[in-house]
Phi, psi and omega in degrees: 000133180268131175275144168279136186222151162254131177257139177237132178259143185222155167246129175228162178224136188206156175275349184266185173285120182297332169302319174300309190288327177300318172305313188294326177293317176294323172297319182296327191256011166225250191257008187249173172216197185279351165223164188281137181250155177300132183104338188283071187281167173305319181293320176301312179306310183304324177278324188248351185286142170284151179246129171286119175274324183201159171215124175233108189285136186248187175293140188282162178259159184287331182209164178292141175283326186229154180277157170213115185294328180300310181293322179303310182292332170286341181091015188287134181227018179094180014288154182265094189275133182243146184206154171260126181236146178228130183229142180252130179247125185291144181282347174291334179286339189251313187069190180286063189231091191297315178292332180278336172292317172298322176301321185278320174285345178235272180035233188293357176297326176293339183272348191298121181304342191271353177246157177244011167181144180203129173224139179269113181267322180207154177229126185247123185238144174282158178301321178307319185282320178294329181297343181287352188241174191277151176254152178319145173275326178248303180064210181285308185298312186297322184286319174303313185291322179296336179244006176053041175240122193249320202241015189214163170297157175272133177252136180216181180210188192224145174299117174230137008299162186287320175224164171111345184274144168285165184304321181294319180288324178295318176299321174301315176301311179300324173297318172291321175304318176298317176297331183291343178098017177299158175266332200210140170228139173229150163298155170289155192283341173275000180253091183254285178221068185285154179304319189285339183213062187303149183291336173301331177260324180300307185293314172303322174301307180295321187288332181293324178285324179289319182291323177297324177294313176310310183299314187291312184261338184081006184247136174273147165234128181279128172255119172262101177282135181278115187253010177316123185181184171292162195305310186297319187290325178302312184291328178282333180295312182303317181299320174304313179301308185295319174302329185272000186080019177281165186242358193203139172231158182239139175219145177278110186303310183296337176258340169276319176096170183290322178294317177302324171302312181291325174301310179301314181302321182288336188254000181225147173267005179283162172293139182248115180271107187262116185261132186250033179303143190093352182294342180299328181294338177264354189221346191291323177289117180296353180238031175206147170101216182219117164309156184288334181285324175297316180303313182293318177303316173301309185279332173296337181289345175281348173092022174302152190250322180238145176221122177296135179232018182070193189226151171291122181067026184278180185278356184270176179282339182311144169276151183307324175299326179286315177310306177305314176303312185303307180306313186285333171299316182308331189259013170249161184285151166298319191277141183292336181241033185288139165256000175231178188240019185295343188246019173288140182242152184276126176278143187237116180271134186201170175092106180056039182260148175203183185305326182290334176269000180290321177303324178293326182296317189292314181296316181291323192287321180085001191194163178277351184277078181207157164252132189243106177272122184232106169288277182292344179292338174250316192284333182263004172312131192299337182256007176107169186291325178301324181286332175297312179299317180297321177303327187286315184294321172297321184288323179297309181305315180292318179295318182299334178269004177076028181259134170287143190306322183288342173280339188266357192279343183289324174258011180229076182302326182290314173303315181298327182282333178289319179300317174297322188277300184284329189305333183268359185274000000 
């Protein structure tokens, strides 16, 4: 009998034989423990045991990356061997259970005393297993259709100041952004349901100006309201947005969690704009945490529509290579053997972005299917927000035609002003 499996790739560091550690990992995360127990029959192991697929040893490290009291008790002093490990887990052990999938491919592995470093690099799923989970409601094509934007990136911005504004002040700012020509607006990740602008007041106030703008111009603007909260409240907030004619909600993935995101997806037809703030805690150490490809695989199973991937040359710590990988993986199916593209999500480039960073982003994305968010890059433009939006469109058009930005300024005054203002910062 052929078992359906999920494979997980790891980078480990250990003073022990990596082959032995791989076996410990496979046993710990399936039907084994440190000794064989009653009931652990050969037949059960055949069905339920994880299998070590491969172990590739790498150059050793000069010192341990992370401390381990277990290794101190054992007196291990190195050498600190590193290896790439691939393990296959039977899907029958997990079922259509996203938190348990994460617990299986990660879970106690981070606590193993035998490792001085462990990172989940990638999770590979078969299409038959991916089909057991929710798909995006809008995704790339649905988001474009809702905005009637076909052949260019989507340009958006963020409500700034991040916090402190009243509902009426936020509504006035959103109205100004709509008039400036943005496609998309979002709340900041730290502004969800504050006392000074509760969602119960903010959503009706903001949606009133967006509805009026739609009716007057025939053009839609997506507004992602931050509904981050406990699970029941998230669903209530999303219901309010839908009742007011909204299209999109935003949530902080790492603080809501996988199961809350699944609950939100199952309860709303709205687009889910997924913000990954806090991901650095999972990823910044190269021998600990979760790599971006594994992270995307897990959270995309929750049915999100847009996903932040940070920015090229932005203000955060990600390397450009990691940003490129994240953005391009969003535009590939989750499952390795997928035959359709119904689960593609819109990558969202953000953090310190402006017209001058757009050419590098276009090259990184390899496609026009992305969202480009500029907070200060629009709102702080010296000639105003409308000029900020114009500078982005001019930068895109010039780059698409193979023209360097500094050569395009003669016929693009807003771009020229952006280059002069932001270029030396």
